[in-house]
Structures are given as C-alpha cells and as structure tokens.
C-alpha atoms as one frame of an Amber mdcrd trajectory, in Angstrom:
protein
   0.000   0.000   0.000   2.934   2.319  -0.611   4.429   1.818   2.846   7.725
   0.169   3.628   7.277  -3.121   5.477   8.709  -2.961   8.968  11.213  -5.559
  10.103   9.256  -8.484  11.535   9.257 -12.215  11.964   7.144 -13.391   9.030
   5.517 -16.831   9.262   3.728 -16.750   5.916   6.006 -19.113   4.017   3.543
 -21.619   2.578   0.787 -21.136  -0.001  -0.250 -24.764  -0.589  -2.645 -27.076
   1.228  -2.238 -28.241   4.827  -1.802 -31.876   3.728   0.936 -30.975   1.253
   2.700 -28.811   3.854   3.361 -31.797   6.144   4.983 -33.748   3.316   7.044
 -30.747   2.250   8.326 -30.190   5.808   9.476 -33.813   6.084  11.284 -33.731
   2.728  12.889 -30.357   3.482  14.079 -31.512   6.917  15.707 -34.652   5.501
  17.381 -32.715   2.683  18.697 -30.029   5.041  20.022 -32.578   7.509  21.689
 -34.576   4.741  23.342 -31.442   3.334  24.802 -30.658   6.757  26.279 -34.152
   6.910  24.428 -34.966  10.113  23.109 -38.318   8.837  26.264 -39.568   7.194
  26.077 -42.777   9.223  22.411 -43.340   8.388  21.891 -44.306   4.757  18.728
 -43.438   2.881  18.080 -47.165   2.461  17.972 -47.584   6.219  15.672 -44.574
   6.548  13.290 -46.009   3.961  13.322 -49.384   5.719  12.556 -47.761   9.066
   9.646 -45.832   7.596   8.308 -48.999   5.978   8.466 -50.934   9.254   6.566
 -48.208  11.090   3.995 -47.716   8.365   1.214 -49.519  10.206   0.185 -47.538
  13.257  -1.365 -48.864  16.423  -4.447 -46.681  16.795  -5.328 -46.773  13.109
  -4.982 -50.575  13.006  -7.426 -51.074  15.877  -9.891 -48.661  14.316  -9.620
 -50.425  10.961 -10.319 -53.814  12.544 -13.396 -52.463  14.339 -14.722 -50.812
  11.172 -14.459 -54.104   9.288 -16.505 -55.845  11.976 -19.219 -53.187  11.789
 -19.252 -53.625   8.011 -19.662 -57.380   8.533 -22.563 -56.682  10.912 -24.640
 -55.561   7.914 -24.744 -59.195   6.710 -24.862 -60.944  10.088 -27.360 -59.523
  12.537 -26.125 -61.841  15.303 -22.884 -59.859  15.289 -24.153 -57.542  18.023
 -22.342 -54.420  19.223 -21.455 -56.277  22.428 -19.762 -58.992  20.369 -17.851
 -56.414  18.325 -16.673 -54.680  21.503 -15.464 -58.021  22.866 -13.536 -58.920
  19.708 -12.065 -55.412  19.536 -10.909 -55.703  23.161  -9.227 -59.058  22.508
  -7.585 -57.661  19.378  -6.304 -54.600  21.286  -4.820 -56.786  24.027  -3.074
 -58.952  21.440  -1.521 -55.894  19.756  -0.486 -54.137  22.977   0.932 -57.158
  24.832   2.973 -58.719  22.019   5.128 -55.916  20.663   8.512 -57.067  19.340
   7.346 -60.723  19.337   6.079 -61.908  15.965   5.406 -65.498  17.060   3.382
 -64.445  20.140   1.474 -61.936  18.022   0.495 -64.664  15.570  -0.543 -67.106
  18.310  -2.753 -64.533  20.021  -4.439 -63.371  16.828  -5.087 -66.956  15.678
  -6.888 -67.788  18.927  -9.325 -64.839  19.097 -12.002 -65.894  16.563 -11.955
 -69.649  17.379 -12.170 -68.868  21.109 -15.328 -66.793  20.552 -16.895 -69.722
  18.655 -16.096 -72.307  21.346 -12.960 -73.721  19.689 -10.125 -73.590  22.230
  -7.507 -75.618  20.359  -5.479 -72.463  19.691  -5.875 -71.051  23.213  -2.932
 -71.074  25.617  -1.949 -69.603  28.951  -4.148 -68.431  31.818  -6.159 -65.881
  29.801  -8.509 -68.628  28.535 -10.540 -69.808  31.529 -11.907 -72.756  29.525
  -8.504 -74.421  29.903  -8.742 -73.920  33.675 -12.296 -75.199  34.217 -13.907
 -76.616  31.028 -17.011 -77.975  32.768 -18.142 -74.664  34.268 -16.758 -72.217
  31.726 -18.997 -69.468  30.324 -18.061 -66.483  28.177 -18.171 -63.467  30.473
 -18.283 -60.907  27.638 -20.527 -62.579  25.052 -24.367 -62.416  25.115 -25.869
 -64.864  27.638 -22.396 -66.323  28.260 -22.652 -68.475  25.120 -20.175 -68.856
  22.264 -21.038 -67.751  18.727 -22.407 -70.469  16.475 -22.716 -69.334  12.838
 -20.353 -71.138  10.438 -20.688 -68.398   7.809 -19.971 -65.682  10.376 -16.899
 -67.552  11.584 -15.592 -67.969   8.038 -16.039 -64.255   7.350 -14.449 -63.312
  10.696 -11.510 -65.647  10.049 -11.003 -63.960   6.687 -10.775 -60.541   8.335
  -8.397 -61.785  11.022  -6.170 -63.531   8.477  -5.127 -60.196   6.986  -3.762
 -59.157  10.394  -2.172 -62.541  11.094  -0.303 -62.266   7.792   0.895 -58.792
   8.877   2.130 -59.937  12.294   5.682 -58.912  11.443   4.581 -55.289  10.926
   2.130 -55.302  13.830   4.802 -56.434  16.271   7.042 -53.496  15.321   4.585
 -50.702  14.761   4.457 -47.436  16.656   1.583 -45.358  17.983   0.330 -41.975
  16.788  -1.403 -41.219  20.099   1.398 -38.936  21.333   1.440 -36.966  18.073
  -2.331 -36.615  18.049  -2.308 -35.384  21.636   0.374 -32.808  20.804  -1.674
 -31.608  17.829  -4.686 -31.182  20.114  -2.680 -29.117  22.623  -1.293 -26.871
  19.877  -4.787 -26.420  18.434  -6.009 -25.232  21.845  -3.243 -22.598  22.008
  -3.322 -21.527  18.357  -6.729 -22.330  16.791  -6.656 -22.405  12.996  -9.679
 -20.095  12.844  -7.642 -17.332  14.551  -4.724 -17.563  12.081  -2.050 -17.082
  14.726   0.443 -18.591  12.276   0.554 -15.250  10.500   1.340 -13.231  13.625
   4.508 -12.434  15.547   3.033 -14.124  18.612   2.847 -17.557  16.943   6.123
 -18.731  18.514   4.764 -17.863  21.965   1.604 -19.906  21.380   3.637 -22.925
  20.240   6.023 -22.533  23.188   3.044 -22.571  25.548   1.815 -25.804  23.961
   5.247 -27.438  24.311   5.493 -26.322  27.938   2.072 -27.795  28.711   3.040
 -31.072  27.014   6.373 -31.354  28.864   5.482 -29.898  32.276   1.696 -29.880
  32.496  -0.628 -27.002  33.325   1.661 -25.926  36.175   3.864 -24.236  33.563
   1.535 -21.218  33.822   2.531 -20.614  37.451   6.226 -21.072  36.637   6.064
 -18.640  33.735   4.211 -16.131  35.925   6.853 -16.242  38.641   9.794 -16.018
  36.223   8.319 -13.543  33.732  10.853 -11.014  32.442   8.790  -9.295  29.742
   7.251  -5.917  30.515   4.842  -3.950  28.360   5.627  -0.250  27.945   3.151
   2.241  26.568   2.989   6.033  26.349   0.541   8.576  24.932   0.837  12.273
  24.092  -2.107  13.984  22.411  -3.401  11.544  19.795  -0.075   9.754  19.386
   0.602   6.479  21.149   3.627   4.213  21.568   3.698   0.588  22.685   6.566
  -1.873  23.144   7.826  -4.866  25.101  11.159  -5.088  26.937  13.128  -7.322
  29.263  13.265  -5.299  32.511  16.674  -6.719  33.476  18.151  -5.138  30.362
  18.713  -1.455  29.689  16.137  -0.094  27.250  15.881   3.033  25.134  12.384
   2.350  23.788  11.009   5.821  24.518  14.131   7.525  23.206  14.157   5.490
  19.989  10.452   6.143  19.352  10.363   9.868  20.173  10.477  12.406  17.384
  11.778  15.961  17.083   8.430  17.474  18.140   8.505  15.731  21.552  11.476
  17.219  23.442  12.418  16.311  27.028   9.027  14.809  27.932   7.810  14.608
  31.515   6.681  11.113  32.359   3.304  10.809  34.065   2.524   7.445  35.629
   0.627   5.846  38.480   2.971   4.422  41.179   6.664   3.307  41.251   8.081
   5.899  38.818  10.350   7.350  41.529  12.329   4.112  41.508  13.211   4.120
  37.822  13.165   7.668  36.330  13.893  11.284  37.183  11.512  13.991  36.027
   8.039  12.592  36.441   4.589  13.041  37.918   3.465  10.163  40.096  -0.320
  10.384  40.163  -0.761   7.996  43.110   0.347  10.440  45.861  -1.221  13.265
  43.820  -4.664  11.688  44.034  -4.180  10.858  47.709  -3.387  14.525  48.386
  -6.167  16.074  46.271  -8.858  13.475  47.016  -8.231  12.149  50.536 -10.485
   9.501  52.033 -11.116   7.434  48.896 -11.859   3.742  49.468  -9.345   2.716
  46.817  -6.598   4.531  44.951  -6.128   1.824  42.350  -6.118   3.419  38.921
  -9.078   1.355  37.743 -11.170   2.525  40.706 -10.195   6.184  40.239 -10.974
   6.126  36.511 -14.328   4.521  37.212 -15.236   7.145  39.825 -14.000  10.355
  38.179 -14.246   9.533  34.458 -17.050   6.979  34.566 -15.046   4.595  32.441
 -14.540   0.838  32.885 -11.514  -0.731  31.183  -9.590  -3.989  31.173  -6.634
  -4.480  33.488  -3.065  -5.560  32.688  -2.803  -3.708  29.382  -0.365  -0.800
  29.396  -1.887   0.826  26.311  -5.331   0.972  27.914  -3.769   2.159  31.189
  -2.091   5.216  29.672  -5.186   6.190  27.683  -7.293   5.984  30.844  -4.698
   8.007  32.767  -4.673  10.647  30.025  -8.477  10.992  30.260
C-alpha cells in the first residue's frame, strides 16, 4: 500500500494445502540434515526401511479392525455391538501385549475368533478360563455367556483376522500416533486455525506454551508467571501512542528510539513506582491521595471509574495510559 514493510518475523512461508505442507516439511528436513552431513552414518536405504516398518500404526490398526466388523454386521445380525466390543478388546490386548514378538502376536491373533466360537484348540496360557475349568466355563463378555455359532460368520471373521495374522511382522514393530495426536490437540487449543495465529509475531509464543504444557503440564503457567521477564511499555501524548515490550533486566531506550523531534524532554506521568526508575516525572498515586483524601481505593481502575465513569480492562499498558490521560 505504498508503505515500507517494517522488520518483523514473518511466518507466511507456505501457499499450498495443509496436507501438502506436512509432506514438504518432512522432505525439506531430511534434505537439510543430509546437506549438513548430520546423517552420514544413516543411509537413505535404512531410513526407507525404518519408515516402511513403522507404516502400520497402532491406533489406526485397531480402528480399521473395528470398522471391518461393523461392516460385517450388515450381513450378520447376530454380530451384536457387544460382540464387536469383545472382539475389539481381545484384538487390542493382542496388539499391545505382544510388541517385538512376531510369534506371540500370531498365536494370540489366531486364537481370538476360534475362542469366541467355542474352539479352544489355539488357546494357551491363563487368559482362557476354559482351559482352567472346562465344565463350568462361560463367556463373560458374550451375550448370555454363550459362544457364537454361525459357520458363515466364523468364516467371514476368520477372513478378516487372516489379513492381520499375515501382517504380524509389521504389527509387532509398529508405533503409535497417540502422542502426536495429543500434541496436535494441545497446539490447536493454544493456536486455533480459525484465529490464524500462524501469520502473527506471537505464533512462537503460542507454540512454546503448547510445548510447555506437554512437557510440564498445566503448572507451567505458574512457573512462567513467577519467572516472567517481559514488561509492556506504553505512552501517549495527544493523539499519538507508543507501545513496546522489553526485558526489565536489560537497559532499554524504547522511549528515546520512538520519540520524534516534536517531543522534546518529555515529563513522564505514571501511576505508582516511577520514583524508583526515572527522574523527572509526575506520580499520580500520591497526587490523588493529596487532592482526594479519604477514597476507598486509589487503584487506577477505581479512580478512573469514579472520576471519568469509564470501565476498562486491566493488565494492558496501552489501555492504562489512555485511561490516565483521560
């Protein structure tokens, strides 16, 4: 618009879709790392093999198995929701308890469907109570404690399970996306897509807050509050206003750098504590106490409400100075 762009941290570096951005980030990271020589000992073949081994993911596998059972339910009405929940639970246990053991994974998966239909030839260990007490055994999780009895349903269920038995090698070595999904949820709570924080200078702060919550928990808020070293500075003269942020432990020349030739040797007017940090000022706190003795509260918000009839939000230096000017 004819104005020179100020120096800023620009986050608008992608114009494609969100799905394509994830792929581009991964490719760019690998290329950059390879150029720096940081993966000299890790060949691309090994990287591709690792990615292939982790291709099947825990949560998605369980969901896929459950969806196939619900699809099968359309043809077999006796496949009740309770039965599906039971089979899904057995499948989840088999996946979770047999990581890094292909043979155990296969044995567990092979026993699930037959066990539900009263065939315990593939069962082993203490998990199958039929092997402990065959005469009195009843299914605790199936309807009426009875095994399933449809030959067609068993054949169809065996067909579904066979695809996972054949993939036991991948299932035993797969990872889980639960941690990533949880991190995405935390970031979304700090920087909602609808607000477009990714295009603002504060985006890094929002992401840092999400990382802190993930690593430390919600107590990070108290720790940040006690260790905060960022102070907001704001000043107003006439219709002109200045606002900035500084680290109070460092020397700052914000007002000097942002003053122009028409504002010479300004007198600072503030409410409380100016005597400790500047010379040449008007501290309005003792001024109000002297001119208006006997007030219930000399907090700036209370004084502005009483004498100006204005209500404003706290903890914002820009609003504070405008209220003080009024």
